[in-house]
Backbone as a printed PyTorch tensor [residue, N CA C, xyz], in Angstrom:
tensor([[[ -1.3450,  15.8400,  11.7870],
         [ -1.7820,  14.5710,  11.2520],
         [ -1.3430,  13.4760,  12.2080]],

        [[ -2.2260,  12.5710,  12.5190],
         [ -1.9350,  11.4810,  13.4430],
         [ -0.9590,  10.4970,  12.8140]],

        [[ -0.0550,  10.0190,  13.6480],
         [  0.9130,   9.0370,  13.1830],
         [  0.2560,   7.6690,  13.1190]],

        [[  0.5250,   6.9580,  12.0560],
         [  0.0220,   5.5930,  11.9170],
         [  1.2060,   4.6590,  11.8150]],

        [[  0.9410,   3.4180,  12.0540],
         [  2.0090,   2.4390,  12.0720],
         [  1.9840,   1.5550,  10.8450]],

        [[  3.1440,   0.9760,  10.5960],
         [  3.2400,  -0.0940,   9.6170],
         [  2.7530,  -1.3560,  10.3160]],

        [[  2.2210,  -2.2620,   9.5520],
         [  1.7960,  -3.5560,  10.1020],
         [  2.9150,  -4.5670,   9.8770]],

        [[  3.1290,  -5.4270,  10.8760],
         [  4.0680,  -6.5230,  10.6260],
         [  3.3030,  -7.5820,   9.8210]],

        [[  3.9590,  -8.6580,   9.4450],
         [  3.3090,  -9.6570,   8.5770],
         [  2.0460, -10.2450,   9.2070]],

        [[  2.1040, -10.5540,  10.5060],
         [  0.9250, -11.1210,  11.1760],
         [ -0.2260, -10.1220,  11.2110]],

        [[  0.0910,  -8.8740,  11.5580],
         [ -0.9410,  -7.8330,  11.5890],
         [ -1.4950,  -7.5880,  10.1920]],

        [[ -0.6110,  -7.5980,   9.2060],
         [ -1.0340,  -7.4030,   7.8210],
         [ -2.0810,  -8.4560,   7.4310]],

        [[ -1.7780,  -9.7160,   7.7150],
         [ -2.7070, -10.8020,   7.3770],
         [ -3.9890, -10.7170,   8.1930]],

        [[ -3.8890, -10.3090,   9.4460],
         [ -5.0600, -10.1740,  10.3050],
         [ -5.9990,  -9.0840,   9.7570]],

        [[ -5.4270,  -7.9570,   9.3510],
         [ -6.2460,  -6.8730,   8.7860],
         [ -6.8950,  -7.3330,   7.4840]],

        [[ -6.1430,  -8.0300,   6.6510],
         [ -6.6880,  -8.5190,   5.3820],
         [ -7.8930,  -9.4280,   5.6320]],

        [[ -7.7570, -10.3730,   6.5390],
         [ -8.8660, -11.2850,   6.8650],
         [-10.0560, -10.5240,   7.4360]],

        [[ -9.7720,  -9.5250,   8.2510],
         [-10.8360,  -8.7280,   8.8520],
         [-11.5940,  -7.9320,   7.7880]],

        [[-10.8790,  -7.3800,   6.8190],
         [-11.5280,  -6.6440,   5.7280],
         [-12.4140,  -7.5810,   4.9030]],

        [[-11.9460,  -8.7910,   4.6740],
         [-12.7640,  -9.7720,   3.9440],
         [-14.0220, -10.1420,   4.7350]],

        [[-13.8750, -10.2640,   6.0390],
         [-14.9840, -10.6920,   6.9010],
         [-16.0410,  -9.6000,   7.0940]],

        [[-15.6090,  -8.3660,   7.2800],
         [-16.5240,  -7.2980,   7.6730],
         [-17.1550,  -6.5200,   6.5180]],

        [[-16.7090,  -6.7790,   5.2990],
         [-17.2720,  -6.0540,   4.1580],
         [-17.7470,  -7.0560,   3.1220]],

        [[-18.9570,  -6.8520,   2.6330],
         [-19.5580,  -7.8100,   1.6960],
         [-18.8100,  -7.8540,   0.3640]],

        [[-18.1220,  -6.7980,   0.0480],
         [-17.3590,  -6.6920,  -1.1840],
         [-15.8790,  -6.8290,  -0.8310]],

        [[-15.0970,  -7.4570,  -1.6560],
         [-13.6780,  -7.6720,  -1.3500],
         [-12.7810,  -6.5100,  -1.7800]],

        [[-13.3550,  -5.3880,  -2.1820],
         [-12.5590,  -4.2890,  -2.7120],
         [-11.5580,  -3.7470,  -1.6870]],

        [[-11.9820,  -3.5900,  -0.4210],
         [-11.0720,  -3.0330,   0.5850],
         [ -9.9370,  -4.0040,   0.9090]],

        [[-10.2350,  -5.2790,   0.9530],
         [ -9.1950,  -6.2960,   1.1820],
         [ -8.2110,  -6.3100,   0.0160]],

        [[ -8.7200,  -6.1720,  -1.2060],
         [ -7.8470,  -6.1330,  -2.3850],
         [ -6.9800,  -4.8780,  -2.3840]],

        [[ -7.5590,  -3.7470,  -1.9980],
         [ -6.7930,  -2.5010,  -1.9100],
         [ -5.6670,  -2.6680,  -0.8900]],

        [[ -5.9910,  -3.2430,   0.2650],
         [ -5.0010,  -3.4530,   1.3260],
         [ -3.8370,  -4.3060,   0.8190]],

        [[ -4.1630,  -5.4070,   0.1700],
         [ -3.1190,  -6.3440,  -0.2570],
         [ -2.2960,  -5.7860,  -1.4290]],

        [[ -2.9740,  -5.2470,  -2.4250],
         [ -2.2550,  -4.6800,  -3.5750],
         [ -1.4740,  -3.4470,  -3.1420]],

        [[ -2.0870,  -2.6230,  -2.3050],
         [ -1.4180,  -1.4090,  -1.8370],
         [ -0.1270,  -1.6900,  -1.1000]],

        [[ -0.1230,  -2.6970,  -0.2540],
         [  1.0940,  -3.0430,   0.4880],
         [  2.1420,  -3.6690,  -0.4290]],

        [[  1.7070,  -4.3880,  -1.4370],
         [  2.6570,  -4.9930,  -2.3750],
         [  3.2900,  -3.9630,  -3.2930]],

        [[  2.5720,  -2.8920,  -3.6100],
         [  3.1070,  -1.8690,  -4.5060],
         [  3.7430,  -0.6920,  -3.7760]],

        [[  3.2770,  -0.4000,  -2.5820],
         [  3.8440,   0.7090,  -1.8210],
         [  3.5020,   2.0820,  -2.3590]],

        [[  2.3950,   2.1880,  -3.0740],
         [  1.9780,   3.4840,  -3.6270],
         [  1.1890,   4.2830,  -2.5940]],

        [[  1.1790,   5.5900,  -2.7610],
         [  0.2990,   6.4370,  -1.9630],
         [ -1.1420,   6.1290,  -2.3920]],

        [[ -2.0780,   6.3110,  -1.4760],
         [ -3.4680,   5.9240,  -1.7360],
         [ -4.0380,   6.6480,  -2.9610]],

        [[ -3.7270,   7.9120,  -3.1310],
         [ -4.2460,   8.6490,  -4.2860],
         [ -3.7790,   8.0550,  -5.5980]],

        [[ -2.5190,   7.6530,  -5.6450],
         [ -1.9700,   7.0310,  -6.8570],
         [ -2.5620,   5.6480,  -7.0690]],

        [[ -2.7050,   4.8910,  -5.9880],
         [ -3.2480,   3.5290,  -6.0930],
         [ -4.6770,   3.5400,  -6.6190]],

        [[ -5.5090,   4.4310,  -6.0930],
         [ -6.9170,   4.4520,  -6.5020],
         [ -7.1080,   4.9470,  -7.9330]],

        [[ -6.1240,   5.6570,  -8.4670],
         [ -6.2260,   6.1440,  -9.8490],
         [ -5.7030,   5.1460, -10.8780]],

        [[ -5.1680,   4.0170, -10.4150],
         [ -4.6510,   3.0210, -11.3580],
         [ -5.7990,   2.4850, -12.2080]],

        [[ -5.5670,   2.5230, -13.5100],
         [ -6.5300,   1.9820, -14.4590],
         [ -5.9830,   0.6740, -15.0170]],

        [[ -6.8830,  -0.1650, -15.4750],
         [ -6.4510,  -1.4450, -16.0340],
         [ -5.4630,  -1.2420, -17.1780]],

        [[ -5.6550,  -0.1720, -17.9680],
         [ -4.7490,   0.0380, -19.0990],
         [ -3.3820,   0.6040, -18.6930]],

        [[ -3.1700,   0.8840, -17.3870],
         [ -1.8530,   1.2870, -16.8890],
         [ -0.9560,   0.0690, -16.6700]],

        [[ -1.5630,  -1.1190, -16.7370],
         [ -0.8300,  -2.3440, -16.4200],
         [ -0.6540,  -3.2160, -17.6550]],

        [[  0.4630,  -3.8840, -17.7000],
         [  0.7440,  -4.8850, -18.7100],
         [  1.0210,  -6.1800, -17.9470]],

        [[ -0.0110,  -7.0020, -17.8030],
         [  0.1320,  -8.2140, -16.9960],
         [  1.0810,  -9.2220, -17.6250]],

        [[  1.1260,  -9.2550, -18.9370],
         [  2.0240, -10.1880, -19.6180],
         [  3.4830,  -9.8680, -19.2950]],

        [[  3.8130,  -8.5790, -19.2740],
         [  5.1790,  -8.1560, -18.9540],
         [  5.3490,  -7.7910, -17.4850]],

        [[  4.2750,  -7.9530, -16.7140],
         [  4.2870,  -7.7310, -15.2580],
         [  4.6700,  -6.3100, -14.8740]],

        [[  4.1420,  -5.3050, -15.5680],
         [  4.5230,  -3.9230, -15.2860],
         [  3.3180,  -3.0170, -15.0300]],

        [[  3.5800,  -2.0020, -14.2360],
         [  2.6380,  -0.9160, -13.9840],
         [  3.4230,   0.3700, -14.1540]],

        [[  2.8860,   1.2950, -14.9150],
         [  3.5360,   2.5900, -15.1260],
         [  2.5640,   3.6970, -14.7590]],

        [[  3.0340,   4.5980, -13.8870],
         [  2.2050,   5.7330, -13.4580],
         [  3.0750,   6.9790, -13.3400]],

        [[  2.4290,   8.1230, -13.1870],
         [  3.0810,   9.3690, -12.7880],
         [  2.5560,   9.6550, -11.3840]],

        [[  3.4720,   9.7150, -10.4140],
         [  3.0530,   9.9630,  -9.0370],
         [  2.5010,  11.3740,  -8.8980]],

        [[  1.3630,  11.4770,  -8.2640],
         [  0.7130,  12.7660,  -8.1040],
         [  1.5510,  13.7280,  -7.2530]],

        [[  2.1050,  13.2560,  -6.1500],
         [  2.8450,  14.1280,  -5.2350],
         [  4.1660,  14.6000,  -5.8260]],

        [[  4.9300,  13.6780,  -6.3850],
         [  6.2750,  14.0110,  -6.8590],
         [  6.3240,  14.3800,  -8.3410]],

        [[  5.2870,  14.0420,  -9.0720],
         [  5.2240,  14.2220, -10.5370],
         [  6.2830,  13.3850, -11.2450]],

        [[  6.8280,  12.3920, -10.5390],
         [  7.8410,  11.5150, -11.1170],
         [  7.1730,  10.3060, -11.7660]],

        [[  7.7780,   9.8740, -12.8610],
         [  7.3290,   8.6550, -13.5220],
         [  7.7910,   7.4750, -12.6770]],

        [[  6.9270,   6.4810, -12.5450],
         [  7.2720,   5.3050, -11.7560],
         [  6.8290,   4.0730, -12.5200]],

        [[  7.7890,   3.2030, -12.7580],
         [  7.4980,   1.9070, -13.3870],
         [  7.8420,   0.8390, -12.3710]],

        [[  6.9650,  -0.1190, -12.2060],
         [  7.2330,  -1.1660, -11.2290],
         [  6.8160,  -2.5210, -11.7590]],

        [[  7.4680,  -3.5210, -11.2070],
         [  7.1660,  -4.9000, -11.5800],
         [  6.0290,  -5.3950, -10.6870]],

        [[  5.0870,  -6.0640, -11.3090],
         [  3.9640,  -6.6400, -10.5770],
         [  4.3270,  -8.0560, -10.1480]],

        [[  4.1480,  -8.3470,  -8.8630],
         [  4.4300,  -9.6950,  -8.3920],
         [  3.2030, -10.5960,  -8.5940]],

        [[  3.3640, -11.8560,  -8.2840],
         [  2.3130, -12.8490,  -8.5220],
         [  1.0230, -12.5330,  -7.7590]],

        [[  1.1610, -12.0580,  -6.5250],
         [ -0.0220, -11.7110,  -5.7200],
         [ -0.8220, -10.6240,  -6.4190]],

        [[ -0.1370,  -9.5730,  -6.8560],
         [ -0.8170,  -8.4580,  -7.5140],
         [ -1.4430,  -8.9170,  -8.8280]],

        [[ -0.7100,  -9.6620,  -9.6190],
         [ -1.2370, -10.1400, -10.9040],
         [ -2.5010, -10.9740, -10.6970]],

        [[ -2.4840, -11.8560,  -9.7140],
         [ -3.6650, -12.6930,  -9.4480],
         [ -4.8650, -11.8590,  -9.0090]],

        [[ -4.6380, -10.8730,  -8.1580],
         [ -5.7460, -10.0210,  -7.7070],
         [ -6.2630,  -9.1350,  -8.8370]],

        [[ -5.3720,  -8.5980,  -9.6310],
         [ -5.7870,  -7.7690, -10.7760],
         [ -6.5910,  -8.6140, -11.7600]],

        [[ -6.1320,  -9.8020, -12.0340],
         [ -6.8470, -10.7020, -12.9550],
         [ -8.2270, -11.0500, -12.4200]],

        [[ -8.3070, -11.3050, -11.1190],
         [ -9.6000, -11.6060, -10.4840],
         [-10.5410, -10.4200, -10.6330]],

        [[-10.0270,  -9.2110, -10.3590],
         [-10.8730,  -8.0200, -10.4440],
         [-11.3210,  -7.7780, -11.8940]],

        [[-10.4290,  -7.9950, -12.8450],
         [-10.7790,  -7.8090, -14.2570],
         [-11.8690,  -8.7980, -14.6700]],

        [[-11.7540, -10.0280, -14.1740],
         [-12.7570, -11.0550, -14.4810],
         [-14.1110, -10.6850, -13.8590]],

        [[-14.0920, -10.1920, -12.6160],
         [-15.3260,  -9.8060, -11.9280],
         [-15.9920,  -8.5960, -12.5750]],

        [[-15.1900,  -7.6490, -13.0240],
         [-15.6880,  -6.3650, -13.5200],
         [-15.0620,  -6.0550, -14.8800]],

        [[-15.4190,  -6.7980, -15.9170],
         [-14.7500,  -6.6470, -17.2200],
         [-14.9030,  -5.2780, -17.8780]],

        [[-15.9220,  -4.5370, -17.5150],
         [-16.1460,  -3.2340, -18.1380],
         [-15.5540,  -2.0640, -17.3550]],

        [[-14.9610,  -2.3410, -16.1910],
         [-14.3960,  -1.2720, -15.3650],
         [-13.1720,  -0.6410, -16.0320]],

        [[-12.9950,   0.6300, -15.7830],
         [-11.8180,   1.3720, -16.2330],
         [-10.7570,   1.3360, -15.1430]],

        [[-11.1920,   1.6090, -13.9060],
         [-10.2790,   1.6640, -12.7680],
         [-10.1570,   0.2990, -12.1070]],

        [[ -8.9870,   0.0190, -11.5910],
         [ -8.7630,  -1.2170, -10.8610],
         [ -9.6930,  -1.3030,  -9.6620]],

        [[ -9.9040,  -0.1750,  -8.9990],
         [-10.7690,  -0.1350,  -7.8180],
         [-11.9500,   0.8080,  -8.0750]],

        [[-12.7460,   0.4620,  -9.0390],
         [-13.8660,   1.3050,  -9.4520],
         [-15.0390,   1.1540,  -8.4890]],

        [[-15.6820,   2.2700,  -8.2200],
         [-16.8540,   2.2670,  -7.3450],
         [-18.0570,   1.7170,  -8.0940]],

        [[-18.8330,   0.9040,  -7.3940],
         [-20.0680,   0.3700,  -7.9620],
         [-21.2850,   0.8240,  -7.1620]],

        [[-21.0780,   1.8640,  -6.3710],
         [-22.1620,   2.4280,  -5.5850],
         [-23.1280,   3.1550,  -6.5110]],

        [[-24.4020,   3.0310,  -6.2070],
         [-25.3940,   3.7490,  -7.0260],
         [-25.3480,   5.2530,  -6.7580]],

        [[-24.5930,   5.6760,  -5.7380],
         [-24.4430,   7.0960,  -5.4350],
         [-23.2230,   7.7000,  -6.1140]],

        [[-22.3440,   6.8590,  -6.6510],
         [-21.1050,   7.3460,  -7.2580],
         [-21.3340,   7.7510,  -8.7080]],

        [[-20.5270,   8.6990,  -9.1490],
         [-20.5300,   9.0820, -10.5550],
         [-20.0010,   7.9030, -11.3510]],

        [[-20.5340,   7.6960, -12.5280],
         [-20.1180,   6.5730, -13.3660],
         [-18.6160,   6.6250, -13.6600]],

        [[-17.9950,   5.4530, -13.6510],
         [-16.5770,   5.2890, -13.9850],
         [-15.6460,   6.1300, -13.1110]],

        [[-15.8110,   6.0100, -11.8080],
         [-14.9350,   6.6760, -10.8480],
         [-14.3760,   5.6400,  -9.8790]],

        [[-13.1400,   5.8550,  -9.4080],
         [-12.6080,   4.9280,  -8.3990],
         [-13.2910,   5.1670,  -7.0520]],

        [[-13.1760,   4.1940,  -6.1540],
         [-13.6640,   4.4040,  -4.7960],
         [-12.8820,   5.5670,  -4.2070]],

        [[-13.4090,   6.1710,  -3.1800],
         [-12.7410,   7.3270,  -2.5830],
         [-11.7740,   6.8960,  -1.4870]],

        [[-10.7660,   7.7100,  -1.2850],
         [ -9.8130,   7.4260,  -0.2090],
         [-10.5020,   7.5440,   1.1510]],

        [[-11.5540,   8.3350,   1.2260],
         [-12.3100,   8.4760,   2.4750],
         [-12.9740,   7.1460,   2.8440]],

        [[-13.6040,   6.4960,   1.8770],
         [-14.2650,   5.2220,   2.1790],
         [-13.2450,   4.1410,   2.5230]],

        [[-12.1170,   4.1410,   1.8350],
         [-11.0580,   3.1720,   2.1300],
         [-10.5060,   3.4340,   3.5310]],

        [[-10.2400,   4.6880,   3.8310],
         [ -9.7200,   5.0510,   5.1490],
         [-10.6530,   4.6440,   6.2720]],

        [[-11.9390,   4.8250,   6.0550],
         [-12.9310,   4.4470,   7.0580],
         [-12.9020,   2.9350,   7.3070]],

        [[-12.8370,   2.1680,   6.2320],
         [-12.7930,   0.7000,   6.3690],
         [-11.5250,   0.2610,   7.0980]],

        [[-10.3870,   0.8270,   6.7280],
         [ -9.1180,   0.4590,   7.3680],
         [ -9.1290,   0.8350,   8.8530]],

        [[ -9.6240,   2.0310,   9.1400],
         [ -9.6560,   2.4910,  10.5290],
         [-10.5340,   1.5800,  11.3770]],

        [[-11.7020,   1.1930,  10.8590],
         [-12.5970,   0.3140,  11.6030],
         [-11.9430,  -1.0330,  11.8910]],

        [[-11.2760,  -1.5980,  10.9080],
         [-10.5950,  -2.8790,  11.1220],
         [ -9.4220,  -2.7090,  12.0830]],

        [[ -8.7270,  -1.6050,  11.9880],
         [ -7.6390,  -1.3420,  12.9140],
         [ -8.1400,  -1.2600,  14.3440]],

        [[ -9.2620,  -0.5840,  14.5410],
         [ -9.8300,  -0.4560,  15.8830],
         [-10.2380,  -1.8140,  16.4510]],

        [[-10.7650,  -2.6810,  15.6120],
         [-11.1420,  -4.0280,  16.0520],
         [ -9.9330,  -4.7420,  16.6460]],

        [[ -8.7910,  -4.5490,  16.0270],
         [ -7.5660,  -5.2440,  16.4400],
         [ -6.6280,  -4.3620,  17.2720]],

        [[ -7.1230,  -3.1730,  17.6690],
         [ -6.3510,  -2.2260,  18.4760],
         [ -5.0380,  -1.8330,  17.7980]],

        [[ -5.1380,  -1.5760,  16.4950],
         [ -3.9910,  -1.1260,  15.7120],
         [ -4.3040,   0.2560,  15.1480]],

        [[ -3.2900,   1.0860,  15.0700],
         [ -3.4390,   2.4430,  14.5460],
         [ -3.0570,   2.4160,  13.0690]],

        [[ -4.0360,   2.1450,  12.2110],
         [ -3.7580,   2.0730,  10.7760],
         [ -4.7050,   2.9730,   9.9960]],

        [[ -4.2440,   3.3500,   8.8200],
         [ -5.0820,   4.0490,   7.8620],
         [ -4.5540,   3.7190,   6.4650]],

        [[ -4.9370,   4.4870,   5.4840],
         [ -4.5380,   4.1770,   4.1100],
         [ -3.0300,   4.2540,   3.9140]],

        [[ -2.3460,   5.0560,   4.6900],
         [ -0.8980,   5.1850,   4.5270],
         [ -0.1460,   4.0050,   5.1300]],

        [[ -0.8260,   3.2230,   5.9490],
         [ -0.1880,   2.0620,   6.5740],
         [  0.2830,   1.0470,   5.5370]],

        [[ -0.3870,   0.9730,   4.3930],
         [  0.0410,   0.0360,   3.3410],
         [  1.4470,   0.3940,   2.8660]],

        [[  1.6640,   1.6470,   2.6110],
         [  2.9530,   2.1320,   2.1130],
         [  4.0370,   1.9680,   3.1790]],

        [[  3.6960,   2.3180,   4.4140],
         [  4.6520,   2.1540,   5.5070],
         [  4.9790,   0.6810,   5.7260]],

        [[  3.9800,  -0.1650,   5.5920],
         [  4.1910,  -1.6050,   5.7460],
         [  5.1700,  -2.1080,   4.7020]],

        [[  5.0200,  -1.6630,   3.4760],
         [  5.9450,  -2.0620,   2.4100],
         [  7.3870,  -1.6890,   2.7760]],

        [[  7.5800,  -0.4540,   3.2030],
         [  8.9070,   0.0020,   3.5750],
         [  9.4700,  -0.7680,   4.7590]],

        [[  8.6490,  -1.0060,   5.7480],
         [  9.1070,  -1.6980,   6.9630],
         [  9.4460,  -3.1580,   6.6780]],

        [[  8.6400,  -3.8380,   5.8830],
         [  8.9250,  -5.2350,   5.5340],
         [ 10.2590,  -5.3190,   4.7830]],

        [[ 10.4950,  -4.3900,   3.8750],
         [ 11.7670,  -4.3670,   3.1520],
         [ 12.9350,  -4.1240,   4.1110]],

        [[ 12.7590,  -3.1530,   5.0030],
         [ 13.8160,  -2.8270,   5.9590],
         [ 14.1130,  -4.0180,   6.8700]],

        [[ 13.0630,  -4.6440,   7.4020],
         [ 13.2340,  -5.7920,   8.2930],
         [ 13.8890,  -6.9750,   7.5900]],

        [[ 13.7310,  -7.0440,   6.2650],
         [ 14.3470,  -8.1260,   5.4870],
         [ 15.7990,  -7.8120,   5.1250]],

        [[ 16.2780,  -6.6440,   5.5260],
         [ 17.6720,  -6.2990,   5.2830],
         [ 17.9360,  -5.5160,   4.0090]],

        [[ 16.8810,  -5.0450,   3.3550],
         [ 17.0770,  -4.2270,   2.1570],
         [ 17.6800,  -2.8920,   2.5860]],

        [[ 18.6600,  -2.4370,   1.8680],
         [ 19.3610,  -1.1980,   2.2070],
         [ 18.4160,  -0.0010,   2.1890]],

        [[ 18.6350,   0.9100,   3.1220],
         [ 17.8050,   2.1100,   3.2290],
         [ 17.8380,   2.9110,   1.9270]],

        [[ 18.9950,   2.9540,   1.2720],
         [ 19.0960,   3.6820,  -0.0010],
         [ 18.1380,   3.0990,  -1.0400]],

        [[ 18.0360,   1.7920,  -1.0810],
         [ 17.1380,   1.1470,  -2.0450],
         [ 15.6690,   1.3990,  -1.6750]],

        [[ 15.3520,   1.3130,  -0.3860],
         [ 13.9810,   1.5820,   0.0600],
         [ 13.6050,   3.0240,  -0.2630]],

        [[ 14.5410,   3.9410,  -0.0410],
         [ 14.3110,   5.3500,  -0.3480],
         [ 13.9690,   5.5390,  -1.8240]],

        [[ 14.6870,   4.8450,  -2.6810],
         [ 14.4270,   4.9220,  -4.1240],
         [ 13.0720,   4.3060,  -4.4730]],

        [[ 12.7750,   3.1540,  -3.8870],
         [ 11.4990,   2.4660,  -4.1460],
         [ 10.3160,   3.3580,  -3.7700]],

        [[ 10.4220,   4.0190,  -2.6200],
         [  9.3300,   4.8620,  -2.1430],
         [  9.3780,   6.2820,  -2.7240]],

        [[ 10.3900,   6.5530,  -3.5620],
         [ 10.5700,   7.8800,  -4.1700],
         [ 10.7160,   8.9800,  -3.1260]],

        [[ 11.4350,   8.6760,  -2.0400],
         [ 11.7160,   9.6900,  -1.0270],
         [ 12.8730,  10.5720,  -1.5050]],

        [[ 12.9210,  11.7750,  -0.9920],
         [ 13.9520,  12.7250,  -1.4150],
         [ 15.3260,  12.4120,  -0.8330]],

        [[ 15.3630,  11.6760,   0.2860],
         [ 16.6490,  11.3380,   0.8960],
         [ 16.5020,  10.1090,   1.7910]],

        [[ 17.6390,   9.5370,   2.1420],
         [ 17.6360,   8.4030,   3.0620],
         [ 17.1880,   8.8360,   4.4550]],

        [[ 17.5050,  10.0700,   4.8430],
         [ 17.0890,  10.5780,   6.1520],
         [ 15.5630,  10.5940,   6.2530]],

        [[ 14.8990,  10.9810,   5.1670],
         [ 13.4290,  10.9740,   5.1360],
         [ 12.9270,   9.5430,   5.3180]],

        [[ 13.5690,   8.6060,   4.6510],
         [ 13.1570,   7.2060,   4.7480],
         [ 13.3470,   6.6710,   6.1610]],

        [[ 14.4450,   7.0100,   6.7970],
         [ 14.6670,   6.5610,   8.1800],
         [ 13.5880,   7.0950,   9.1150]],

        [[ 13.2480,   8.3720,   8.9850],
         [ 12.1590,   8.9410,   9.8020],
         [ 10.8510,   8.2330,   9.4890]],

        [[ 10.6110,   8.0030,   8.2160],
         [  9.3900,   7.3550,   7.7440],
         [  9.2380,   5.9640,   8.3510]],

        [[ 10.3500,   5.2450,   8.4240],
         [ 10.3340,   3.8940,   8.9780],
         [ 10.3100,   3.8880,  10.5060]],

        [[ 10.4310,   5.0670,  11.0970],
         [ 10.3790,   5.1600,  12.5440],
         [ 11.6900,   4.7930,  13.2110]],

        [[ 12.7820,   4.9170,  12.4770],
         [ 14.0940,   4.6300,  13.0460],
         [ 14.5770,   5.9020,  13.7410]],

        [[ 14.5700,   5.8800,  15.0520],
         [ 14.9440,   7.0650,  15.8100],
         [ 16.4560,   7.1440,  15.9800]],

        [[ 16.9100,   8.2970,  16.3930],
         [ 18.3430,   8.4760,  16.6320],
         [ 18.7980,   7.5510,  17.7530]],

        [[ 17.9640,   7.3490,  18.7600],
         [ 18.3250,   6.4520,  19.8660],
         [ 18.4780,   5.0150,  19.3700]],

        [[ 17.5820,   4.5700,  18.5000],
         [ 17.7000,   3.2140,  17.9440],
         [ 18.9910,   3.0800,  17.1330]],

        [[ 19.3020,   4.1250,  16.3970],
         [ 20.5410,   4.1310,  15.6350],
         [ 21.7410,   4.0550,  16.5830]],

        [[ 21.7130,   4.8370,  17.6540],
         [ 22.8020,   4.8420,  18.6240],
         [ 22.9200,   3.5040,  19.3560]],

        [[ 21.8040,   2.8610,  19.5950],
         [ 21.7890,   1.5850,  20.3080],
         [ 22.5720,   0.5080,  19.5580]],

        [[ 22.6760,   0.6490,  18.2450],
         [ 23.4210,  -0.3520,  17.4750],
         [ 24.8870,  -0.4180,  17.8900]],

        [[ 25.4170,   0.6890,  18.4360],
         [ 26.8080,   0.6790,  18.8830],
         [ 26.9970,  -0.2250,  20.1070]],

        [[ 25.9500,  -0.3490,  20.9210],
         [ 26.0050,  -1.2510,  22.0650],
         [ 25.6520,  -2.6810,  21.6770]],

        [[ 24.7260,  -2.8260,  20.7410],
         [ 24.2210,  -4.1570,  20.3770],
         [ 25.1620,  -4.9360,  19.4790]],

        [[ 25.9600,  -4.2600,  18.7150],
         [ 26.8210,  -4.9390,  17.7400],
         [ 28.2850,  -4.5870,  17.9880]],

        [[ 28.8320,  -5.2260,  18.9980],
         [ 30.2130,  -5.0000,  19.3910],
         [ 31.0970,  -6.0080,  18.6510]],

        [[ 32.1690,  -5.5450,  18.0890],
         [ 33.0720,  -6.4200,  17.3470],
         [ 34.2480,  -6.8590,  18.1980]]])
């Protein structure tokens, strides 16, 4: 599997604008923004239904497909605003990211293949190596860069260990060793 990168804040915003510009529907831009804010795997994100969320209490509750673990998370203002917009646009939809293609089966979410294709095309425009997993990696990297402890990031992403999270964030052993030279007391 090809390695993809997390986007920094500037790249994140650039991809979001590009998705809005290049696609007549804002679904891919909304997936990008909500996905990075929640840090869910694409399969879990696309299966989110409106009834999984309680906007008044700012919560989303799911069972992660990969880990089979229950996950409850707080929805931030960005996510709440986008969810509300989508609900207003598509009041009869079941899924947050429901397909409206005449080729799709009724009441199904968009596919991860179509999302991946859109992300890859926008990444190529900007010479960035991104795909659907970049949203999740971006969430982890933004937290790490802001000084959030690796243990907390590991818990947020439901990783099995901190070592997995460090590899996931691309923190190499050499970078870890370099801290001994960079931070002399």
